[in-house]
Structures are given as C-alpha cells and as structure tokens.
C-alpha positions in Angstrom: -8.8 -18.3 -33.4 -10.7 -20.4 -30.6 -7.9 -19.8 -28.0 -7.9 -16.0 -28.9 -11.6 -16.0 -28.4 -11.3 -17.8 -25.1 -8.8 -15.2 -23.8 -11.0 -12.3 -24.8 -13.8 -14.0 -23.0 -11.8 -14.7 -20.0 -10.4 -10.9 -20.0 -13.8 -9.8 -20.4 -15.2 -11.8 -17.3 -12.2 -10.4 -15.1 -13.0 -6.9 -16.4 -16.6 -7.3 -15.7 -15.9 -8.8 -12.2 -13.5 -6.0 -11.3 -16.1 -3.3 -12.6 -18.8 -5.0 -10.4 -16.7 -5.1 -7.3 -15.8 -1.2 -8.0 -19.6 -0.3 -8.0 -20.8 -2.5 -5.0 -17.7 -1.4 -3.1 -18.1 2.3 -3.5 -22.2 1.9 -3.5 -22.0 0.4 0.2 -19.9 3.2 1.7 -22.3 6.0 0.2 -25.4 3.9 0.8 -24.5 3.4 4.5 -23.5 7.1 4.9 -27.0 7.9 3.3 -28.8 5.7 5.7 -27.0 7.2 8.6 -27.5 10.8 7.4 -31.1 10.7 6.2 -32.8 7.8 8.2 -30.5 7.8 11.3 -30.9 4.0 11.3 -29.1 2.5 14.5 -25.7 1.3 13.6 -25.5 -2.1 15.2 -28.9 -3.1 14.0 -27.7 -2.1 10.6 -24.7 -4.5 11.0 -27.1 -7.3 12.2 -29.0 -6.9 9.0 -25.8 -7.1 7.0 -24.6 -10.4 8.9 -28.0 -12.1 8.5 -28.2 -11.4 4.7 -24.6 -12.3 4.3 -25.2 -15.8 5.9 -28.5 -16.3 4.0 -26.5 -15.4 0.6 -23.7 -17.8 1.6 -26.3 -20.7 2.3 -27.7 -20.2 -1.1 -24.2 -20.0 -2.6 -23.4 -23.4 -1.1 -26.7 -24.9 -2.1 -25.7 -23.9 -5.6 -22.4 -25.7 -5.1 -20.4 -22.3 -5.4 -18.5 -23.5 -2.5 -18.5 -26.7 -0.1 -19.0 -25.9 3.6 -16.7 -27.5 5.8 -17.4 -28.7 9.5 -15.8 -26.5 11.9 -15.7 -26.4 15.7 -17.6 -23.5 17.0 -15.0 -23.1 19.9 -12.2 -22.1 17.5 -14.2 -19.4 15.8 -15.6 -17.6 19.0 -12.9 -15.0 19.2 -12.9 -14.6 15.3 -16.7 -14.0 15.3 -16.4 -11.5 18.1 -13.7 -9.5 16.4 -15.9 -9.7 13.1 -18.7 -7.9 15.2 -16.3 -5.4 16.6 -14.6 -4.5 13.1 -17.8 -4.0 11.2 -19.6 -1.9 14.3 -16.5 0.3 14.7 -15.9 0.9 11.0 -19.6 1.8 10.5 -19.6 4.1 13.6 -16.4 5.7 12.0 -18.3 6.0 9.0 -21.4 7.7 10.7 -19.4 10.1 12.8 -16.7 11.4 10.2 -16.5 12.6 6.6 -16.1 9.9 4.0 -12.7 11.3 3.3 -11.5 10.9 7.1 -13.2 7.5 7.4 -11.5 6.3 4.1 -8.1 7.5 5.1 -8.2 6.2 8.7 -8.8 2.6 7.3 -5.4 3.1 5.7 -3.8 2.8 9.1 -4.8 -1.0 9.2 -1.5 -1.9 7.2 0.7 -0.2 9.8 -1.2 -1.7 12.7 -1.0 -5.2 11.1 2.7 -4.8 10.7 3.0 -3.8 14.3 0.9 -6.6 15.6 2.9 -9.2 13.6 6.2 -7.9 14.6 5.7 -7.5 18.2 3.1 -10.4 18.8 4.1 -12.9 16.2 7.8 -12.3 15.8 7.5 -11.6 12.1 10.2 -9.5 10.7 9.5 -7.0 7.7 12.3 -5.1 5.7 13.5 -1.7 6.4 11.9 -0.3 3.2 8.6 -1.8 4.0 8.7 -0.3 7.6 9.7 3.0 6.2 6.6 3.2 4.0 4.6 3.4 7.2 5.9 7.0 7.8 4.0 8.8 5.0 0.9 6.6 5.5 0.7 7.5 9.1 1.7 11.1 8.4 -0.9 11.6 5.9 -3.7 10.5 8.1 -2.6 12.7 10.9 -2.4 15.6 8.7 -5.9 15.0 7.2 -7.4 14.4 10.8 -5.8 17.6 12.2 -7.1 19.9 9.3 -10.4 18.2 8.9 -13.0 21.0 9.5 -15.5 18.7 10.5 -13.1 17.0 13.0 -15.1 14.8 15.5 -13.4 13.5 18.5 -15.6 10.6 19.1 -15.4 9.8 15.3 -11.8 9.7 15.6 -11.9 7.3 18.7 -14.5 5.0 16.7 -12.0 5.0 13.8 -9.1 4.1 16.0 -11.0 1.3 17.5 -12.2 0.3 14.0 -8.6 0.1 12.9 -7.3 -1.8 15.8 -10.1 -4.6 15.6 -9.8 -4.7 11.9 -6.3 -5.3 11.9 -6.6 -8.0 14.6 -9.4 -9.8 12.6 -7.3 -9.8 9.5 -4.3 -11.3 11.4 -6.7 -13.8 13.1 -8.5 -14.6 9.8 -5.0 -15.7 8.1 -4.1 -17.5 11.0 -7.4 -19.5 11.3 -7.4 -20.1 7.5 -4.1 -21.8 7.9 -4.9 -23.7 11.0 -8.4 -25.0 9.8 -7.3 -25.4 6.2 -10.4 -23.4 4.9 -10.9 -20.5 2.5 -12.5 -17.3 3.3 -16.0 -18.2 2.0 -15.9 -21.5 4.3 -14.9 -19.4 7.2 -17.3 -16.7 6.8 -20.2 -19.3 6.4 -19.8 -20.2 9.9 -18.5 -16.7 11.1 -21.7 -14.8 10.1 -24.3 -16.7 11.9 -22.1 -16.7 15.3 -21.6 -12.8 14.8 -25.3 -12.4 14.2 -26.4 -14.3 17.4 -23.6 -12.2 19.2 -25.2 -8.9 17.9 -28.6 -9.9 18.5 -27.9 -10.4 22.4 -26.0 -7.2 22.3 -28.4 -4.8 20.3 -31.0 -4.4 23.2 -28.1 -3.2 25.6 -27.1 -0.3 23.2 -30.0 0.4 20.9 -33.7 0.4 21.0 -35.4 -2.4 19.6 -39.1 -1.4 19.3 -40.6 2.1 19.0 -38.9 5.1 17.5 -35.4 4.5 16.3 -35.5 0.7 17.0 -34.9 -1.9 14.3 -38.6 -2.9 14.6 -39.7 0.7 14.8 -42.1 2.6 12.6 -39.7 3.0 9.6 -40.9 4.1 6.2 -41.0 1.8 3.2 -38.0 3.6 1.6 -35.8 3.3 4.8 -36.5 -0.4 5.1 -35.7 -0.7 1.3 -32.5 0.9 1.7 -31.5 -1.1 4.6 -32.4 -4.4 2.9 -30.4 -3.2 -0.3 -27.4 -2.2 1.9 -27.4 -5.8 3.3 -27.7 -7.3 -0.1 -24.8 -5.0 -1.5 -22.6 -5.8 1.7 -23.0 -9.7 0.7 -22.1 -8.8 -3.0 -19.0 -7.0 -1.8 -17.8 -10.0 -0.2 -18.7 -12.4 -2.9 -17.0 -10.3 -5.5 -13.8 -9.9 -3.5 -13.6 -13.9 -3.1 -14.3 -14.2 -7.1 -11.7 -11.5 -7.9 -8.9 -13.3 -5.9 -9.8 -16.7 -7.1 -9.8 -15.6 -10.7 -6.8 -13.2 -10.7 -4.8 -12.9 -7.5 -4.6 -11.0 -4.2 -2.2 -8.6 -5.8 -4.5 -7.5 -8.5 -7.3 -7.0 -5.9 -4.9 -4.9 -3.9 -3.8 -2.6 -6.8 -7.3 -2.2 -7.7 -8.2 -1.3 -4.0 -6.0 1.8 -4.7 -8.3 3.0 -7.4 -11.4 2.4 -5.4 -9.7 4.3 -2.5 -9.3 7.5 -4.9 -12.9 7.3 -6.3 -14.6 6.9 -2.8 -12.6 10.0 -1.5 -13.5 12.0 -4.5 -17.3 10.8 -4.3 -17.3 11.7 -0.7 -16.4 15.5 -1.4 -18.8 15.6 -4.5 -22.0 13.9 -3.0 -21.8 14.9 0.6 -20.1 18.3 0.1 -17.3 17.4 2.5 -14.9 20.5 2.7 -11.4 19.7 1.5 -8.4 22.0 2.6 -5.2 22.1 0.9 -3.6 20.7 3.9 -6.0 17.8 3.9 -5.1 17.2 0.2 -1.4 17.1 1.0 -2.4 14.3 3.7 -4.3 12.3 1.2 -1.4 12.5 -1.3 1.1 11.6 1.3 -1.0 8.5 2.6 -1.5 7.4 -1.1 2.2 7.6 -1.7 2.9 5.6 1.2 0.3 2.7 0.2 1.6 2.9 -3.5 5.2 2.5 -2.2 4.2 -0.2 0.2 2.6 -2.3 -2.6 5.6 -1.8 -5.0 8.0 -3.0 -2.4 5.9 -5.9 -1.3 5.3 -7.0 -5.0 9.2 -6.8 -5.6 9.9 -8.9 -2.5 7.3 -11.5 -3.4 8.8 -11.8 -7.0 12.3 -12.1 -5.4 11.3 -15.0 -3.1 9.5 -16.8 -6.1 12.6 -16.6 -8.3 14.7 -17.8 -5.4 12.6 -20.8 -5.1 12.4 -21.3 -8.9 16.2 -21.5 -9.0 16.6 -24.2 -6.3 17.6 -27.4 -7.7 
C-alpha cells in the first residue's frame, strides 16, 4: 500500500508540475502581448527586466541548494550570452508585431532550421523521414503567413531573425553543456548576468531610458506591476522546464509542448480577437501534422537505438 501511495504522490507531483508549466508558459505569451498592446513598454527594456529577474531567481535557487553553481570561464560564454539576448529580443519583437497565431507558428520553424544548421555546419545526418516532416511544417507556416489578414512585413522579418538566432542558440547550448559538463541551470546562472550587462549597454542606443516611453519613465503602477510579474513568470517558465525534464524526460516535455502550442493558438484568437481564415486554419493543421510526425519518428528512432544498445553483449 505504501508503494502505491508513493506512486500516486509521485504522479500527482508530475501532473501538478506539468499543469504549472502549462499555465506559466501560456501566461507569459499573453501577458507580454498585453504589455505591448496596452502599455507599449519598450521591448529590449522588458527583456532586460526578464534577464535580471531570472538571474536573481537563480541566485536564490542556488542559495537554497536547488542546484550547485559551477565556475565557468566568461570567454567561453560570450557568444552564447549574445545569442541569448538576440533570441529573446527578436522573439519578443515578433510577438509585438505579429498576431499570436503567426508568432506561435513561426516558432515551429526552429526545428527545420536546427536540422539545416546541424546538417551543413556540424555534418550531422538525419533520416529521410525526419527530413520529409520539415515539408508540412514549412508549408504550414508559409500558408498561415500568406493568408494572415494582419500580415506585417516587419513582424515577419523579426520572426525570421528570431527563428534563426533561437536555432543557433539551441545548437550552441547543447554543445556548451557537453563541452563544459554543466546542466541548463548552471549555464543560465552565468548567461543571465552576462546577457543583462550586454542589454544594459545596448538599450540606450535603441530605446529611451528616461522620460516618456523609457524604462525609467513615468509608468503607471499597474504597468510596472505587469512588467515585474512578466519577469517573475519568465523565470518560473525556465524553472518549471528544468523541473519537468529532470523529473520526467525531454520527450514528455516535448509532447506536452504540442498541447501548449494548440492552447496558445486558440487563446490568441479568443483573447485578442485575431482573425482566422480557412486557409490559415489549414496552415496551422499542416504545421501541427508535421510537428507530430517529427516527434513520432524521432521517438521511434531513439527507441530503436536504445534497443540496439541493450542487445549488445
């Protein structure tokens, strides 16, 4: 009976963790969009707040022994910290200038771009069926963008830059974790302050600092509370991702990501009254089919390689 009770408690914790991640992941998208639409808070300044709050949160976590920091040479992390700035800034600019549907769908292009980078720059090979899943993903994104009645050329430029830099960042994170023998939290603990310092230098060149529209401008209390809340939720998203992968597996998180993808799309059309044409709907379904097919084939290949290793004498 005790073991059954333990299993129930364990499953309950995992379910609670997944639900928490679902809520904060969806909340951060809608909250950031709300801040851009209703308060016009500057993008890079909002990203800077996110980075500072994330670093403070990680500092508290290591003090509570949630993870152990590891000494890392700053020179090894410069490019990673720069790409971290770029991917968050461009992704937020995409959210600011596109509908939530287009923003969310454009993010799906990260997988094809990562595969292209790893194929051409790292000579990594992928099976034909994995490569074929890139067709419906890409076709769906193109269909949605072409028939988006709120099409914004600048928004699509930011979306494309966001996908490219995000893909590079994800490839480099994997490489750095392997090279430096650290986990994602240990890496982020050093990345976040470096990225904050970079943005602190860059913000005055691109956005006002004082006065109307500046980070230290005359904002209302509600605007400042929303921005601070956005920073706290951004940190909670990172923390919950780490917890889910640590307590389940990257595959579970990936599968759960598809559910969040659908919920976020639907929420964007409901909350922000984003128009949705039939052709856009077909594009979304096409991309979702490609994502599910990619996950299915990737899982079956991983299982195949595990069984081969298990059969070795």
